N, C-alpha and C positions, 0 to 999 in steps of 0.2 A: 566386464566389471562396470557397475554404475558410476558415472562421474562423481557423484556425491562422496564416494569412498576415497577419491583422490584429492579432495580439497584440503588445503592447508588452513587450519583454523586458528593459527597463532594470532593474527591481527586482521583487521579489515583489508589491509593492503595485500597481505599474503593470500587472503581468501579471493580477492578480485583477480590477482595474478593467476591463481590456479583455475579460476573460472575461464579466463581467456585461454589458458593452455588446454583446458578440457572442453573448449567450445561451448561453454555455458554463457551465451552472449545476448540474452534477452531478459528484461525485467519489465513487467507491466506492458505498456505499449511501446517500449523503447528497445532498440537494438544497439549494442555497442560492439566495436571491433577490436582486433589485436592492435590496430593502428591508433587506438584511443579516439575513435570517432563515435559519436552518438547521434541517433536520428530516430524519428518516428518509424516504427517498423513498416507501416504502410507506405512510407516514402522511399523505400529501398531502391527503387528504380528511377527516382527523379534526379535530374541534374540541375535543377533551378533552386536549390535550397539556399536559404539565408544562413551564411556561415558566421559562427561565433567562436572565439578562441579562449574566452574566460569561463571557467566553470560556474561562476556566479550568474552567468546569463541564463542558466537553467532555472533559476528562481523566477525570472520574468517569463520564461517560456511556460512554466507550470502555472502561472497566475491566471491566464485567461484562455478560453477555448477558441475555436476557429471563428466564431462570430463576435468575439470580444467580450463575452460574458465572464464574470469572475468565477473562478473555480474554488469554492471553499473546501472541497474535498479533493485532495491531490491524487487520490487513488481512484477517482471516478474515471470511467472509460471514455473521456472526452478530451484527452490531451491534444493540444493543437498541432497542426501539421506545418510543414514548410521550413524547417530549420535543421541545422546540423552543427554539432559542437565538435571542434577539432582541438583535442587537449594534448598535453605534453607529458603527463605522468599518471601513475596509478593513484596518487594522492588527489589529483584534480578529478579523476574519474569518480573517486569516492565522494568528493564534494558535490559534483554534479548530480550523481544518483540520489544523494541525500536531499537536494533541492527538489528533484522530480518526485521522489517517493520517500518522504521523511520517515526515518527510523526503520526502513525496510531491511537494510543490511544488518542492523543491530539485532532485529528480531530473528532474522534467518540464522545469523551466527549463534545466537543463544539457543535456537532450536537444534542446530547441528551439534552444539556442545551439550545438549540435553539439560540446559539450564532455564529454558523458557517456562515461565509460570503464568498461566492465564488467570483471569478474574471473572467470576460468574457475573451474569447480568444483575442478579439480585444484589450482590455486594456492591456493584458499581452504583446502582440506583439508591441503595440505602445510605451511601455516603454523600449524596447530593444535599445541597443546602440552598437557602434563599428561594428565588423564583423557580428553581429546578427541583425543589424538595417534593413537589407534587408528583414527580415522575415515579416515585416509589410505589404509587398506586397502580402502576401498569400491570394488567393481568397477564397471565401466561399466554392467553389467546391473542391479546394485543401485541405482546412481545413477538410471538410467532409471525404475526402479520407484518410487523416492522422489519423483522429479519428477512422475510420474503421480499417485501416491496422496497425496502430501503437498502439493506445490505447486499442481497443477492443480485438485485437488478441495477443498482447504482454505484457499486463499489467492486473493484477488482480483487480486494483482499479476501483471503480465506479465513473464515472464523474459526478460532481455536478455543472459544469459550461457549458455555451453555447457559441456559436461563438460570439453572440452579447449581450447576457444577462448574468448577473452575477450568476444566479442560475437556476437550473432545478429541477423539482419535484423529490423528493427522494422516491424511492420505496423500502421498506424493503425486504430483501431476505426471501424466504420461509423457509430457514434453520435458525431457531431461536437459534440454538446452536453455531452460528458462529458470531464473531465480524466482522463487515464489514470493508473493506479497501476502504477508500474514497479519492477522488481527488478534491480539491477545486479550483485549477487553473492549467493550462498547465505547465508541468515541463520543466526544461532546456533541457532535451533530446528531448521533443516534439518541442521546439523552434529550436533546432539544425536541426531536421528533416525537419521542415518548411523551414529553410534557404536553405537546399539542394534541396528541391522541387522547390523553387522559382528560384534558380540559374540554375537548370537543364532546367526549362521551358524557361528561358531567353536565354539559349544557343541553344535551338532548333530553327532551321530556320523556 
């Protein structure tokens, strides 16, 4: 039986507890253990990690990459290495994961409860205002290019929205030990990128 069928969907904490019991112990680039330790998955064999005991430390860990560059997109595949969080409760595990991957657990829980509603790209762009209003002029081809170059290459989340439709078919990852990172609508960074594409196209003779 697939682990997803055994998950307790009552609360975030019961969901995480059943994840641990079902050996669903990864999210994004992070591994967490039954002993409530979290670390970069690629650091599993290291013994020289910098140890933190407060879940809020995850916020600072997620802020910069390995070379000290700011990470505006927390689901980018450049989470820094060299750290370990040693926590004391499921509540703290929830807090840490929310710092590392904001809203990830909420979106997954909504999906599991069949309550997740996506927002089409067109609807997202149409509600922009001010300097971002111009993004509404993004063509379908430009949007496809942005999805390919911005979303698929620079973000670990799986898109659940379409250009014109509010939802696309969800295909569960083959790795059943991993919590999926989901995207229910285009983020503000995507909208900003769309604005730049539209302005660049308008400036081209």
